[in-house]
VOBA-1610 file (N, C-alpha, C; in pm, whole numbers, padded with zeros to 5 digits, always signed):
BEGIN
Met+00087+00371+00746Met+00116+00383+00564Met+00117+00515+00484Thr+00030+00595+00575Thr+00073+00749+00525Thr+00204+00818+00564Ser+00273+00754+00641Ser+00427+00816+00681Ser+00506+00778+00516Asn+00460+00630+00500Asn+00553+00580+00390Asn+00504+00660+00224Ile+00367+00707+00239Ile+00350+00783+00116Ile+00396+00966+00108Ala+00423+00956+00286Ala+00514+01098+00283Ala+00647+01074+00263Ile+00699+00967+00264Ile+00870+00929+00244Ile+00886+00937+00103Ala+00746+00865+00029Ala+00795+00821-00111Ala+00793+01017-00191Lys+00723+01071-00128Lys+00760+01229-00176Lys+00870+01300-00135Gly+00899+01280-00030Gly+01046+01328+00006Gly+01118+01266-00020Ala+01107+01161-00116Ala+01271+01090-00119Ala+01276+01103-00274Phe+01176+01177-00353Phe+01193+01263-00470Phe+01330+01326-00488Gly+01392+01284-00577Gly+01544+01396-00617Gly+01652+01342-00513Asn+01605+01197-00413Asn+01702+01204-00322Asn+01776+01014-00382Ile+01667+00928-00404Ile+01691+00801-00426Ile+01577+00736-00521Pro+01617+00667-00631Pro+01479+00597-00716Pro+01423+00530-00645Pro+01277+00521-00722Pro+01176+00514-00655Pro+01209+00307-00638Val+01260+00290-00735Val+01277+00129-00693Val+01384+00059-00645Ser+01501+00144-00659Ser+01560+00128-00506Ser+01539+00159-00394Leu+01449+00260-00367Leu+01439+00276-00224Leu+01357+00147-00170Ala+01257+00121-00255Ala+01117-00007-00213Ala+01238-00087-00194Phe+01335-00169-00264Phe+01404-00306-00296Phe+01522-00253-00139Trp+01600-00167-00118Trp+01628-00107+00022Trp+01584-00152+00117Arg+01475-00109+00121Arg+01374-00089+00242Arg+01340-00228+00263Trp+01276-00327+00164Trp+01259-00448+00221Trp+01348-00544+00261Phe+01487-00513+00194Phe+01610-00600+00224Phe+01653-00585+00348Phe+01648-00455+00431Phe+01711-00425+00529Phe+01593-00472+00643Val+01472-00429+00592Val+01360-00499+00690Val+01386-00656+00716Phe+01432-00739+00633Phe+01433-00830+00616Phe+01518-00856+00733Leu+01657-00810+00682Leu+01786-00828+00799Leu+01759-00793+00936Phe+01678-00691+00984Phe+01668-00644+01098Phe+01577-00749+01170Ile+01492-00816+01079Ile+01362-00904+01148Ile+01446-01041+01186Leu+01558-01071+01080Leu+01592-01223+01090Leu+01649-01258+01206Pro+01735-01189+01270Pro+01781-01207+01400Pro+01668-01284+01541Phe+01569-01213+01516Phe+01476-01258+01599Phe+01334-01408+01531Val+01402-01415+01420Val+01306-01560+01372Val+01359-01653+01344Phe+01494-01631+01347Phe+01607-01710+01252Phe+01594-01859+01319Ala+01564-01861+01468Ala+01535-01994+01524Ala+01435-02104+01468Glu+01290-02027+01465Glu+01191-02070+01424Glu+01217-02088+01233Leu+01282-01991+01222Leu+01283-02070+01014Leu+01354-02162+01021Lys+01468-02203+01112Lys+01551-02292+01092Lys+01496-02415+01125Lys+01388-02396+01220Lys+01305-02518+01291Lys+01203-02552+01188Asn+01136-02481+01148Asn+01055-02487+01037Asn+01074-02490+00873Lys+01212-02502+00843Lys+01280-02486+00723Lys+01183-02571+00624Lys+01116-02673+00655Lys+01064-02780+00570Lys+00944-02751+00502Tyr+00854-02609+00582Tyr+00756-02554+00542Tyr+00751-02447+00431Ile+00906-02452+00393Ile+00912-02296+00329Ile+00896-02328+00176Ile+00916-02461+00152Ile+00910-02464-00003Ile+00739-02493-00052Pro+00692-02540+00044Pro+00554-02600+00019Pro+00446-02425+00032Glu+00518-02371+00123Glu+00425-02230+00118Glu+00500-02113+00036Leu+00611-02162-00058Leu+00706-02061-00147Leu+00601-01991-00275Pro+00476-02060-00327Pro+00413-01996-00408Pro+00301-01894-00346Arg+00288-01889-00222Arg+00203-01803-00118Arg+00267-01686-00097Leu+00389-01725-00036Leu+00514-01650+00009Leu+00520-01546-00127Ala+00539-01610-00226Ala+00571-01528-00369Ala+00484-01416-00385Phe+00337-01475-00377Phe+00240-01380-00424Phe+00194-01283-00300Leu+00264-01325-00178Leu+00202-01194-00097Leu+00376-01104-00078Gly+00447-01180-00123Gly+00540-01064-00118Gly+00562-00990-00240Leu+00476-01043-00405Leu+00456-00933-00491Leu+00349-00844-00470Thr+00228-00876-00410Thr+00132-00764-00374Thr+00152-00695-00287Gly+00215-00756-00150Gly+00182-00646-00038Gly+00329-00589-00002Phe+00426-00632-00102Phe+00573-00569-00058Phe+00611-00521-00188Ser+00643-00602-00295Ser+00730-00535-00411Ser+00608-00415-00486Val+00533-00484-00527Val+00407-00333-00580Val+00393-00226-00502Cys+00319-00290-00326Cys+00278-00149-00273Cys+00426-00100-00187Gly+00521-00142-00248Gly+00663-00082-00189Gly+00709+00006-00296Ala+00710-00045-00389Ala+00741+00038-00534Ala+00680+00151-00598Phe+00532+00118-00644Phe+00425+00187-00672Phe+00391+00333-00630Pro+00400+00326-00497Pro+00369+00468-00401Pro+00489+00551-00437Tyr+00643+00470-00446Tyr+00710+00572-00448Tyr+00747+00634-00611Ile+00693+00542-00687Ile+00673+00583-00841Ile+00604+00729-00852Ser+00473+00678-00817Ser+00373+00780-00808Ser+00419+00923-00734Gly+00481+00902-00612Gly+00549+01037-00552Gly+00601+01118-00668Leu+00666+01084-00747Leu+00754+01141-00862Leu+00651+01266-00955Thr+00532+01218-00950Thr+00440+01320-01030Thr+00304+01392-00955Thr+00275+01284-00846Thr+00145+01358-00794Thr+00201+01375-00661Thr+00078+01419-00557Thr+00079+01491-00383Thr+00056+01378-00317Val+00083+01420-00194Val+00062+01352-00089Val-00075+01331-00043Thr-00130+01472-00070Thr-00310+01454-00073Thr-00313+01360-00130Asn-00320+01320-00262Asn-00379+01286-00363Asn-00379+01139-00338Met-00242+01122-00310Met-00235+00968-00290Met-00284+00910-00177Ser-00285+00932-00068Ser-00350+00905+00032Ser-00508+00910-00006Ile-00566+00991-00045Ile-00729+01006-00094Ile-00726+00834-00173Ile-00647+00813-00241Ile-00685+00735-00359Ile-00629+00575-00289Tyr-00566+00601-00183Tyr-00509+00495-00124Tyr-00621+00432-00043Ala-00707+00521+00015Ala-00798+00493+00120Ala-00926+00416+00062Leu-00878+00395-00078Leu-01022+00278-00133Leu-00965+00157-00140Ala-00899+00131-00063Ala-00814-00001-00029Ala-00958-00060+00056Pro-00998-00047+00127Pro-01130-00132+00208Pro-01229-00145+00123Ile-01274-00061-00004Ile-01372-00091-00090Ile-01333-00167-00183Ile-01179-00192-00202Ile-01148-00315-00311Ile-01149-00453-00261Ile-01116-00439-00133Ile-01150-00549-00002Ile-01263-00600-00020Val-01337-00545+00010Val-01500-00560+00028Val-01532-00625-00144Leu-01482-00539-00243Leu-01531-00600-00410Leu-01457-00734-00399Leu-01323-00779-00398Leu-01257-00897-00417Leu-01298-00983-00294Ser-01309-00957-00202Ser-01392-01058-00128Ser-01486-01115-00146Ala-01613-01066-00235Ala-01730-01111-00270Ala-01672-01164-00377Ile-01573-01171-00479Ile-01550-01234-00593Ile-01508-01350-00579Phe-01376-01318-00513Phe-01310-01457-00483Phe-01360-01529-00400Phe-01406-01515-00271Phe-01445-01562-00151Phe-01578-01588-00136Ser-01662-01543-00216Ser-01856-01566-00269Ser-01878-01473-00134Glu-01813-01354-00061Glu-01895-01284+00053Glu-02007-01235-00022Lys-02131-01234+00036Lys-02265-01184-00008Lys-02281-01017-00013Leu-02262-00960-00088Leu-02289-00813-00088Leu-02425-00757-00105Lys-02457-00677-00022Lys-02628-00594-00001Lys-02598-00479-00093Ile-02719-00424-00150Ile-02738-00349-00228Ile-02658-00190-00176Val-02691-00158-00034Val-02624-00084+00019Val-02490-00060+00041Gln-02404-00171+00053Gln-02274-00202-00022Gln-02223-00175-00178Leu-02288-00216-00232Leu-02240-00176-00397Leu-02270-00026-00424Val-02366+00042-00369Val-02377+00201-00368Val-02252+00244-00267Gly-02228+00197-00207Gly-02076+00247-00129Gly-02000+00218-00213Ile-01962+00117-00240Ile-01872+00089-00350Ile-01837+00186-00499Leu-01952+00233-00543Leu-01979+00296-00649Leu-01940+00427-00577Ile-01973+00501-00489Ile-01960+00637-00476Ile-01818+00629-00443Ser-01747+00549-00393Ser-01612+00515-00339Ser-01554+00578-00461Phe-01546+00475-00569Phe-01523+00501-00690Phe-01523+00594-00781Met-01633+00660-00736Met-01686+00826-00793Met-01594+00906-00696Gly-01524+00914-00592Gly-01467+00992-00497Gly-01352+00974-00541Val-01317+00854-00607Val-01123+00848-00638Val-01151+00903-00772Ala-01234+00903-00867Ala-01251+00930-01029Ala-01246+01107-01013Tyr-01348+01138-00893Tyr-01296+01320-00887Tyr-01187+01345-00835Val-01107+01303-00763Val-00968+01334-00709Val-00885+01328-00842Val-00891+01237-00898Val-00797+01207-01013Val-00837+01297-01141Phe-00961+01326-01175Phe-00960+01401-01276Phe-00998+01528-01214Lys-00973+01589-01104Lys-00941+01711-01039Lys-01083+01777-01038Gly-01197+01722-01038Gly-01347+01803-01027Gly-01370+01827-01153Glu-01257+01808-01280Glu-01308+01880-01385Glu-01397+01780-01521Leu-01493+01828-01537Leu-01553+01728-01644Leu-01496+01725-01777Thr-01405+01842-01815Thr-01340+01860-01926Thr-01196+01734-01936Asn-01153+01714-01799Asn-01020+01620-01768Asn-01112+01488-01799Val-01198+01456-01740Val-01273+01319-01790Val-01294+01294-01975Ile-01359+01368-01998Ile-01348+01383-02127Ile-01247+01362-02218Asn-01171+01408-02166Asn-01002+01436-02275Asn-00885+01337-02198Leu-00956+01272-02089Leu-00866+01194-02040Leu-00732+01246-01988Ile-00769+01397-01912Ile-00622+01451-01833Ile-00619+01394-01711Phe-00504+01355-01665Phe-00483+01321-01571Phe-00356+01287-01519Thr-00319+01271-01376Thr-00149+01270-01355Thr-00128+01128-01316Tyr-00036+01099-01394Tyr+00012+00946-01401Tyr+00018+00886-01269Gly+00091+00967-01185Gly+00094+00904-01067Gly-00003+00862-00963Asp-00150+00900-00993Asp-00248+00918-00943Asp-00319+00775-00970Leu-00285+00689-01090Leu-00286+00592-01162Leu-00212+00483-01065Trp-00102+00513-01052Trp-00011+00377-00975Trp-00053+00400-00841Met-00099+00518-00795Met-00165+00469-00653Met-00286+00394-00660Val-00386+00385-00782Val-00488+00267-00796Val-00443+00150-00776Val-00307+00099-00872Val-00314+00024-00865Val-00210-00056-00731Ser-00191+00038-00665Ser-00114-00001-00527Ser-00237-00046-00448Ala-00318+00038-00463Ala-00447-00004-00352Ala-00517-00119-00392Thr-00516-00149-00504Thr-00590-00253-00548Thr-00467-00389-00501Ser-00353-00376-00529Ser-00262-00442-00500Ser-00238-00492-00357Trp-00299-00368-00254Trp-00289-00424-00106Trp-00397-00472-00081Ala-00507-00432-00121Ala-00658-00534-00148Ala-00637-00686-00147Leu-00534-00727-00254Leu-00488-00852-00294Leu-00423-00913-00138Phe-00354-00858-00127Phe-00250-00889-00055Phe-00320-00880+00091Ser-00435-00831+00134Ser-00485-00803+00271Ser-00571-00961+00285Ile-00672-00977+00187Ile-00760-01078+00158Ile-00682-01212+00131Tyr-00586-01196+00084Tyr-00508-01359+00098Tyr-00396-01365+00197Leu-00345-01288+00253Leu-00280-01271+00400Leu-00385-01349+00512Ile-00500-01292+00548Ile-00612-01358+00630Ile-00647-01475+00587Asn-00675-01529+00446Asn-00736-01654+00414Asn-00631-01773+00417Trp-00510-01751+00359Trp-00412-01846+00351Trp-00372-01839+00483Lys-00377-01992+00563Lys-00317-02015+00710Lys-00168-02023+00656Ser-00075-02039+00784Ser+00044-02027+00735Ser+00102-02160+00899Gln+00221-02201+00864Gln+00293-02272+00976Gln+00392-02188+01065Phe+00417-02065+00993Phe+00501-01959+01082Phe+00435-01873+01117Ser+00507-01818+01244Ser+00438-01721+01321Ser+00436-01559+01209Ile+00375-01426+01294Ile+00345-01331+01200Ile+00481-01303+01197Phe+00589-01300+01265Phe+00696-01222+01235Phe+00797-01280+01146Ala+00805-01448+01146Ala+00847-01539+01061Ala+00834-01509+00938Arg+00691-01511+00902Arg+00635-01494+00818Arg+00642-01353+00733Phe+00623-01258+00795Phe+00706-01130+00763Phe+00799-01120+00706Ala+00917-01162+00760Ala+01044-01203+00716Ala+01057-01271+00569Leu+00993-01335+00589Leu+00975-01444+00467Leu+00941-01332+00337Met+00823-01300+00386Met+00737-01228+00263Met+00814-01077+00212Ser+00895-01027+00311Ser+00979-00887+00283Ser+01091-00959+00219Cys+01187-01082+00250Cys+01255-01121+00161Cys+01196-01170+00036Met+01110-01206-00026Met+01041-01254-00126Met+01013-01085-00222Gly+01000-01000-00133Gly+00937-00924-00181Gly+01075-00818-00265Ala+01202-00811-00176Ala+01307-00788-00229Ala+01402-00870-00346Ile+01367-00997-00351Ile+01367-01063-00460Ile+01321-01028-00560Ile+01201-00999-00563Ile+01103-00983-00694Ile+01142-00839-00738Leu+01178-00749-00628Leu+01244-00614-00727Leu+01363-00594-00746Phe+01460-00698-00726Phe+01599-00708-00751Phe+01597-00677-00905Pro+01557-00730-01007Pro+01585-00713-01122Pro+01554-00605-01171Phe+01420-00574-01104Phe+01356-00379-01170Phe+01451-00289-01092Phe+01530-00315-00958Phe+01603-00218-00938Phe+01712-00242-01017Leu+01775-00343-01077Leu+01911-00332-01165Leu+01867-00277-01290Ile+01738-00325-01344Ile+01691-00237-01485Ile+01686-00063-01429Glu+01639-00016-01329Glu+01619+00136-01314Glu+01792+00150-01285Glu+01837+00098-01244Glu+01991+00147-01229Glu+02113+00166-01322Val+02069+00099-01472Val+02133+00059-01602Val+02035+00184-01674Tyr+01926+00171-01689Tyr+01875+00218-01765Tyr+01801+00349-01740Phe+01767+00389-01625Phe+01716+00536-01585Phe+01747+00598-01465Leu+01794+00571-01351Leu+01797+00627-01252Leu+01934+00599-01157Gln+02014+00616-01096Gln+02126+00561-01047Gln+02107+00610-00928Thr+02138+00491-00836Thr+02150+00547-00657Thr+02252+00611-00638Thr+02260+00666-00566Thr+02396+00761-00498Thr+02393+00730-00350Leu+02460+00659-00325Leu+02515+00635-00184Leu+02591+00719-00087Asn+02469+00820-00009Asn+02527+00916+00037Asn+02426+00930+00163Gln+02440+01057+00259Gln+02382+01046+00361Gln+02191+01040+00358Asn+02168+01106+00228Asn+02032+01094+00176Asn+01991+00952+00200Phe+02039+00892+00105Phe+02042+00771+00094Phe+01974+00671+00271Ile+02087+00668+00293Ile+02083+00584+00463Ile+01973+00640+00519Ile+01900+00791+00536Ile+01811+00852+00577Ile+01673+00826+00522Phe+01674+00806+00398Phe+01554+00759+00377Phe+01501+00630+00364Val+01608+00496+00332Val+01609+00384+00367Val+01538+00365+00511Met+01628+00406+00561Met+01598+00330+00745Met+01501+00396+00772Leu+01444+00533+00756Leu+01302+00590+00742Leu+01195+00484+00732Ala+01197+00452+00614Ala+01118+00350+00520Ala+01179+00249+00581Ser+01219+00155+00621Ser+01256+00040+00687Ser+01187+00025+00851Ile+01196+00151+00894Ile+01161+00104+01022Ile+01035+00178+01061Phe+01001+00256+01028Phe+00849+00341+01057Phe+00732+00207+00968Pro+00704+00273+00848Pro+00625+00219+00746Pro+00659+00089+00737Gly+00791+00049+00789Gly+00819-00128+00724Gly+00800-00181+00873Val+00877-00236+00947Val+00891-00294+01058Val+00792-00256+01148Leu+00789-00165+01186Leu+00654-00118+01302Leu+00508-00100+01242Ala+00466-00058+01126Ala+00360-00042+01062Ala+00307-00171+01013Phe+00388-00193+00938Phe+00357-00325+00855Phe+00317-00455+00947Thr+00382-00448+01079Thr+00379-00552+01151Thr+00262-00523+01254Met+00226-00401+01264Met+00153-00402+01357Met-00007-00417+01259Tyr-00029-00392+01147Tyr-00146-00366+01055Tyr-00156-00542+01044Thr-00058-00628+01000Thr-00084-00748+00960Thr-00149-00829+01102Lys-00103-00762+01214Lys-00128-00843+01372Lys-00272-00812+01387Leu-00297-00734+01334Leu-00439-00666+01315Leu-00556-00689+01280Gln-00527-00756+01148Gln-00560-00837+01057Gln-00588-00963+01122Gln-00504-01038+01157Gln-00526-01142+01226Gln-00626-01160+01367Leu-00655-01021+01392Leu-00722-01028+01548Leu-00851-01002+01484Ile-00858-00924+01362Ile-01020-00854+01349Ile-01054-00883+01218Gly-00947-00904+01130Gly-01018-00955+00966Gly-00954-00872+00874Ala-00922-00892+00746Ala-00903-00782+00622Ala-00995-00679+00671Ser-01108-00693+00643Ser-01262-00593+00600Ser-01196-00454+00740Leu-01220-00516+00816Leu-01214-00422+00939Leu-01092-00361+00949Ala-00968-00488+00959Ala-00818-00388+00973Ala-00845-00248+00806Gly-00895-00302+00752Gly-00843-00198+00608Gly-00920-00087+00651Leu-01031-00056+00749Leu-01072+00079+00822Leu-00981+00197+00866Thr-00846+00142+00900Thr-00764+00217+00950Thr-00734+00326+00830Val-00703+00293+00723Val-00756+00365+00641Val-00797+00514+00654Tyr-00908+00522+00695Tyr-01001+00629+00718Tyr-00946+00713+00754Leu-00812+00726+00841Leu-00730+00833+00871Leu-00624+00904+00771Met-00613+00801+00638Met-00529+00835+00563Met-00536+00982+00507Pro-00679+00993+00448Pro-00692+01156+00393Pro-00625+01258+00500Ile-00650+01266+00621Ile-00651+01344+00679Ile-00484+01351+00732Tyr-00432+01242+00762Tyr-00301+01238+00808Tyr-00240+01314+00665Gly-00281+01254+00555Gly-00205+01266+00413Gly-00207+01442+00392Ser-00319+01467+00412Ser-00346+01610+00412Ser-00241+01719+00477Ile-00243+01664+00616Ile-00143+01727+00734Ile-00015+01725+00682Tyr+00013+01586+00635Tyr+00209+01579+00593Tyr+00207+01679+00472Gly+00087+01678+00391Gly+00146+01745+00243Gly+00129+01859+00285Met+00039+01914+00375Met+00040+02100+00377Met+00180+02139+00437Ile+00206+02040+00579Ile+00329+02085+00671Ile+00461+02065+00637Leu+00473+01971+00516Leu+00617+01902+00488Leu+00642+01930+00385Phe+00562+01970+00292Phe+00547+01966+00131Phe+00468+02098+00082Asp+00442+02203+00194Asp+00359+02316+00091Asp+00236+02295-00008Glu+00185+02170-00010Glu+00073+02149-00071Glu-00022+02246-00015Thr-00116+02253-00140Thr-00237+02345-00111Thr-00382+02238-00103Leu-00468+02232-00028Leu-00587+02177-00047Leu-00675+02258-00146Lys-00763+02165-00231Lys-00816+02208-00305Lys-01005+02147-00260Ser-01058+02228-00355Ser-01219+02152-00325Ser-01233+02026-00374Phe-01158+01991-00488Phe-01178+01869-00522Phe-01119+01750-00445His-01028+01791-00317His-00989+01702-00261His-01072+01697-00122Phe-01135+01794-00111Phe-01256+01806+00013Phe-01372+01680-00058Tyr-01414+01751-00149Tyr-01548+01633-00217Tyr-01507+01503-00249Gly-01380+01464-00316Gly-01336+01320-00384Gly-01356+01247-00216Ala-01230+01321-00105Ala-01187+01241+00029Ala-01393+01201+00086Ala-01483+01319+00092Ala-01605+01286+00145Ala-01642+01197+00082Leu-01649+01166-00042Leu-01714+01059-00148Leu-01632+00928-00092Val-01513+00948-00090Val-01480+00789-00052Val-01469+00694+00065Leu-01479+00850+00186Leu-01490+00826+00325Leu-01652+00749+00322Phe-01737+00828+00267Phe-01886+00776+00300Phe-01898+00646+00205Gly-01842+00622+00116Gly-01858+00482+00020Gly-01791+00383+00115Ile-01703+00429+00191Ile-01629+00314+00271Ile-01725+00267+00367Phe-01752+00396+00459Phe-01867+00406+00577Phe-02000+00291+00484Leu-02049+00311+00431Leu-02166+00230+00336Leu-02107+00081+00286Ala-01994+00048+00273Ala-01955-00085+00201Ala-01953-00151+00309Asn-01884-00131+00417Asn-01824-00170+00562Asn-01954-00195+00670Lys-02037-00135+00628Lys-02143-00113+00764Lys-02201-00251+00780Lys-02236-00312+00869Lys-02295-00423+00915Lys-02458-00421+00917Tyr-02522-00473+00840Tyr-02628-00502+00831Tyr-02720-00579+00873Arg-02836-00617+00938Arg-02904-00721+00974Arg-02999-00780+00848Pro-02962-00856+00835Pro-03066-00980+00719Pro-03187-00958+00713
//
């Protein structure tokens, strides 16, 4: 996932964000289709009944989480994006309590509050005047929405059972993600930014499709099936670390004090919110 954030930043000036998201999932679908075509053909009668759920999962996990980080990369840093995206496990815990009646203990609520404070600290760059005057980088807000959408995707992916294998389901969700993105891709092309079909286009689309697309996404969804959404979400503990490394090495970003304090609050909050306590 952190590699996708780095790609989002690196793609700036090379390929428009919605275009990158659309072509990413389009090619992911093409890559996987030969391996699952027989299963899809055999179980095609289940596609229509599962279509509403596939559309929701495609929207939250593929369209929003595909395009919004790329839009975020236009205005904010890799370090900020990775710290904010680490909020996803907290939102998973919170939404699981809301939609699936999972009981939260006081210490978990405290952890949720601490994590949100950490994200706010990063968004407002640790300055009270920025909070009072609502001064922030819009790219950070795109990442907050993306983290929320990823949390929705995560909890419903594990709670909605499917007649398809993980790979076949992944292919269908990537297809739905591309279909949902297509009209926004056309709007971007006509009214905002045009895609130039050159070597950079091929490089970034292939990078986004293969690494954070086919490989990372498949591994993450498989991990969810094995250990559940909340525990799988803990993999984002590593995102602020890798994000900072990518930011410094690839984009000459400078770590500031609010990054350290914000990341520490977010990770400590995640620890409290996901810690298992005896009743």
